[in-house]
C-alpha positions in Angstrom: 0.0 0.0 0.0 1.2 3.5 -0.7 0.5 6.7 1.3 -2.5 7.7 -0.7 -4.1 4.3 -0.1 -3.6 4.3 3.7 -4.9 7.9 3.8 -8.0 6.7 2.0 -8.5 4.1 4.7 -8.0 6.7 7.4 -10.6 9.0 5.7 -13.1 6.1 5.6 -12.5 5.5 9.3 -12.8 9.2 10.1 -16.2 9.3 8.3 -17.4 6.5 10.5 -16.1 8.0 13.7 -17.5 11.5 12.8 -20.9 10.0 12.1 -20.8 8.5 15.6 -19.4 11.6 17.3 -16.5 9.4 18.5 -12.8 9.8 18.7 -9.7 7.6 18.0 -6.4 7.3 19.9 -3.4 5.4 18.6 -0.6 3.5 20.4 2.2 2.7 18.0 5.6 1.1 18.2 7.0 -0.2 14.9 4.8 2.2 12.8 6.3 5.2 14.7 3.2 7.3 14.5 2.3 6.5 10.9 -1.3 5.6 11.8 -1.7 8.9 13.5 0.0 10.7 10.6 -2.5 9.2 8.2 -5.4 10.3 10.4 -4.1 13.8 10.8 -3.4 14.1 7.0 -7.2 14.2 6.6 -8.6 17.7 6.7 -11.0 18.0 9.7 -9.5 15.0 11.5 -9.5 17.0 14.8 -13.2 16.2 15.0 -12.4 12.4 15.3 -8.7 12.0 16.0 -7.9 12.6 19.7 -4.3 11.7 20.2 -1.5 9.3 19.4 1.2 7.7 21.5 4.5 6.7 19.9 5.9 4.2 22.4 8.9 2.7 20.7 10.8 1.8 23.9 9.5 -0.6 26.4 9.8 2.1 29.1 7.6 4.4 27.0 5.0 1.7 26.8 5.1 1.4 30.6 5.3 5.1 31.4 2.8 6.5 28.8 0.3 3.6 28.5 0.6 1.7 31.7 1.8 -1.5 30.1 3.1 -3.6 32.9 6.7 -4.7 33.0 5.5 -8.2 33.8 3.4 -8.3 30.5 6.5 -7.3 28.5 8.7 -9.8 30.4 6.3 -12.7 30.0 5.1 -12.1 26.5 7.6 -9.8 24.9 7.1 -6.3 23.5 5.9 -7.9 20.2 2.9 -9.8 21.5 -0.8 -9.7 21.4 -0.8 -9.2 25.2 1.4 -6.1 24.9 -0.6 -4.8 22.0 -3.8 -5.2 24.0 -2.3 -3.4 27.0 -1.2 -0.6 24.7 -4.7 -0.2 23.3 -6.3 -0.3 26.7 -3.7 2.2 27.9 -4.5 4.5 25.0 -8.2 4.5 26.0 -7.3 5.1 29.6 -5.0 8.0 28.9 -7.2 9.8 26.4 -10.8 10.9 25.8 -11.2 8.6 22.8 -13.8 5.9 22.5 -11.7 3.8 20.2 -8.0 2.8 20.2 -5.7 0.9 17.9 -2.3 -0.4 18.9 0.6 -1.7 16.8 3.8 -3.4 17.9 6.1 -5.5 15.7 9.4 -6.2 14.1 9.8 -4.2 10.9 13.4 -5.2 10.3 15.7 -5.5 8.7 17.1 -6.9 12.0 15.5 -7.8 15.3 13.7 -10.9 14.3 14.1 -14.4 15.8 12.9 -17.9 14.9 9.8 -17.4 17.1 9.2 -13.9 15.9 10.7 -13.3 12.5 11.0 -9.9 10.8 7.5 -9.0 9.6 5.7 -10.2 12.8 3.3 -7.5 13.8 0.7 -7.6 16.7 -2.4 -5.5 16.7 -5.1 -4.7 19.2 -8.3 -2.8 18.9 -10.3 -1.5 21.9 -13.5 0.4 22.4 -14.9 2.1 25.4 -17.9 -0.2 24.9 -15.7 -3.1 26.0 -14.9 -4.4 22.6 -11.4 -6.0 22.5 -9.7 -7.8 19.6 -6.2 -8.8 18.9 -4.4 -10.3 15.9 -0.9 -11.2 14.8 0.1 -10.9 11.1 3.3 -11.8 9.3 4.1 -9.4 6.5 6.7 -9.9 3.8 8.9 -7.2 2.3 11.3 -4.6 3.4 11.0 -2.3 6.4 8.8 0.3 4.5 6.5 -2.4 3.1 6.0 -4.1 6.5 5.3 -0.8 8.1 2.8 0.3 5.4 1.0 -3.1 5.6 0.8 -2.6 9.3 -0.8 0.8 9.0 -3.3 -0.6 6.6 -4.1 -3.5 8.8 -4.5 -1.3 11.9 -7.0 1.0 10.1 -8.9 -1.8 8.3 -9.1 -3.8 11.5 -10.9 -1.0 13.3 -13.2 -0.2 10.4 -14.2 -3.9 10.4 -14.8 -3.9 14.1 -16.9 -0.7 14.5 -20.5 -1.7 15.2 -22.9 -0.7 12.5 -24.5 2.7 12.7 -28.1 2.7 13.7 -30.4 4.2 11.2 
């Protein structure tokens, strides 16, 4: 996906959130704020984008989002448990009703046999109690893995938003 395509996804998400009068917060590690950048590239996004947390270091995940050191020690920074804690922390530390979190290994180094380069964990959380997690394995170079991660984060929330009532 290219920048225009991910911004199109962000615009579609923004339309849905705006129609609900709801806001989004992001918690990002390997994408480095790219999800938030796509949201804020949309004119008028201040009506539906509340804030973004870029928590690249484990300490930042703990300090800014309240991710427990035990979660990171037990599951790793790249895990569904950590992604979920990040999303829940984004909700708890914002006024948003929806949060998306991304943590992964974009490469070219940093992978292992258990978690190779391209492993990315996602979490989506809503103030209504909705929680969802997923792990994806993306191919390509660092840029391609990060772009695919941004697209997955946005698409994942679009798919999980409850339908609008008529």
